[in-house]
N, C-alpha and C positions, 0 to 999 in steps of 0.2 A: 532753721535755714543755715547752711554752711557757707562761709565766705570763700570765694575763690581768689587766689592770688593772681594778680596780673603783672607781668613784667613790662616795664616801660623802658625802652632804650633811650638813652640820652643821645641827643644829636649834637655832639661836640667834635671838634676836629682834633682834640688832644694837643699834644705839643707839636708846634710847627717848627720845621727846620729853618733856621735863619742863616743868611749868608754871612760868613765871617769876612769882615773888611775893616780897614783902619777907620777909627772914629775921627771925624773931621773937627767937631766942635771941641775946643780946648777944655772947657769945664767938664763936659761929659767924659772926655778922655782921661782927665785927672781923677775923677770919681771912680771910673771903671778900673783904672790902674790901681788905685788904692785898695779897692775892694778885692780885686783878684790877687794882688800881692799879699794881702792879709790871709786870704784863703790858702794860697800856695804855702806861705810860711807856717800856717796852722797844720796843714797836711804833713809838711816836713817834720814838725815837732812831734806829731802823732806817730809818724814812722819811727822816729828815734826812740820815743818812749815805749811803744808797743813791741818793737823788734830788737831794740838795743843797737840799732844801726847808727854809725857815725854819719851825720847828714850836714851838708853845707849848701846853702843856697845863696847865689849872688844874683841880684836883680838891678838893672840900671833903668831908671825912669826915663820917660821921654825928655825930661828937662836935663838929664845927665847925672842926676844924683844916684849914687850907688848904695844899695841896701844889702847887708849881709846878715844871714841868720844861720845859726848852728844848733845842733842838738847837744850832745854831751861833750864833744871835743870842739876845739877852736877851728874856725874856718882855715886859718893858716896851717895848722897841723894836718888837717885833712887834705888840703891842696899839696902840701909837702910830701905826704905819703903817696898821693896819686902820681905826682911828678917822679918821685923816686922809683916807683914801680914801673912806670911807663918808660923812663929813661933807659933802664937796663934792657928793655925789649926793643926799643926803637931809637936809634941815635939821631934821627932826623927831626925828632920832636924835642924842642928845648924849653919852651915856656908853656904856661898853662893853656893859653889859647891854641897854640899849635898842638898840644896834647889832645885837646877836645876835638879839634879838626881831624887829626890823624885817627882818633878813635871812631869818629863818625864815618870816615872813609873806609876803615877796616870793617865796620859793621855792614856797609853797603856791599862789600865783596862776598 
């Protein structure tokens, strides 16, 4: 007697889409921030190692503490190169924050 294979479909909803909103509970917020910051910095380090890219990441926590991470080059040298390159093309952008704002505005156009 030969066996017959029967396919049984799982009745699961798979991954559900969750609404992205600010976490209200401080302890949950801190835990989530720490985990996501670690993941972001790990991805930046991988990008630097795999592609040879100069990477700098600045993250400010909800408590106001600033975290900086870099790949092969220092954060300051990367920011200096960014500012020097943008300053020659746009005189209205003077500091790093304005540089980023101007770049985002240019990308929207």
